[in-house]
N, C-alpha and C positions, 0 to 999 in steps of 0.2 A: 688697232686701226689700220696699221700698215699691211695686215693680212686681209682684212675685210674689204677695203676699198678696191684692190685689183679684182677680187672675185665679183664684187658688185658691178664693176665696170664691164667685166666679161659677160655677165648675165644681161646687163642692159644692152650691150651690143648684140648679143644673140637674139634678144627680144625686139630689136630694132627701135629702141627708145632713144632717139637722137638727142632730145633735150636732156634726158637723164644722163647720157654719156658726157655731154658738155658740162653739166653741173658736177658730176663726179670728178672730172678733170680739174675743175675749179676748186672743189673741196680738197682734192689731193695736193694741189698747190698750196692752199691755205695751211694745211696740216704740215707740209714739209717746211714751210717758211716760218711758222709760228714758234718763237723762242721757248715758250712755256711747254709746248708739246715735245720739243727736241730734248728738253731736260727730262721729261717723263720717259722718253724712249731710252735715254741713257741709263736711267735707274730701274727700268723694267727688268724683271728676271729674264735671263736668256733661255731660249729653248733650242733643242737640238734640231738638226735638219730633218730627222725622221719625225719628230714631234710636229714640226711645222708642216710637213707634207700631210700628216694625219689630220691636223686641224683644217688644212685647206680642203681636203677631201670631204670632211664632215660639213664644212661651210658651203661647199658646192651643192650639197643636198638640201640646203635650207631655202626657204622662200625669200624673195626680195625683201618683204616686210620684216622678216626675222633678221636678215642681215643689217637692215637699216636700224632696227631697234638695238642691235649690238654696237652701233656706232655712237651711241649717246652717252659718253662719259660725263659725269657731272663736273669734273675738273676741267673740261674743255672750255676755252674762251667763248664768249658770246658770239663772236663772228663765225666760229666753226659750228656752234650749236644751231645758229640761224641757217647756215648753209646746209646742214643736215636736214632741218625741217623743210627747207625749200626743195631739196632733193626728194624727200619723201613725198611731198605733195605733187611734184612734177611727174614722178614715176607712176604714182597712182593715176593721175590724170591721163598720161600717155597710155597706160595699160587699159583704162576704161575706153578711151577712144579707139584703141586697137581692137578691143573686143567688139565694139559697135561696127567697125569697118568689116571685121571678119564675118560678123552676122549678116551684113549686107551682101557679102560676096558668096555666102553659102547658098547653094541651089535649094529652092523651095522655101526660102526665107519669106516671112510675111512682110517684112519692111521693104520700103522702096527707096528711101533716101539715106545717104550717109550723114550721120549727125556729127 
């Protein structure tokens, strides 16, 4: 989770998904403060700096939906699972709205109104 969230945040900022960025910040705060996840982080296998960089590079090539799907550990507390679900739906909604706006701004578009 600690590797995926920053990459997801970076991607949301790049895409201009304002609500998504805010929800990611909230999720990151929940994860950092939750005692059960802190225990998991301590017992997780350590990875080298090189392995971490390699994983980050691979994850940067993934779609937002793929990153979110990797954020869903079954052992996560309900509050964090709910926050991940909210993040998923908000980012989908913002992306759809962004596509509609881009379509409106494209020369030769058949549409007249921004939805």
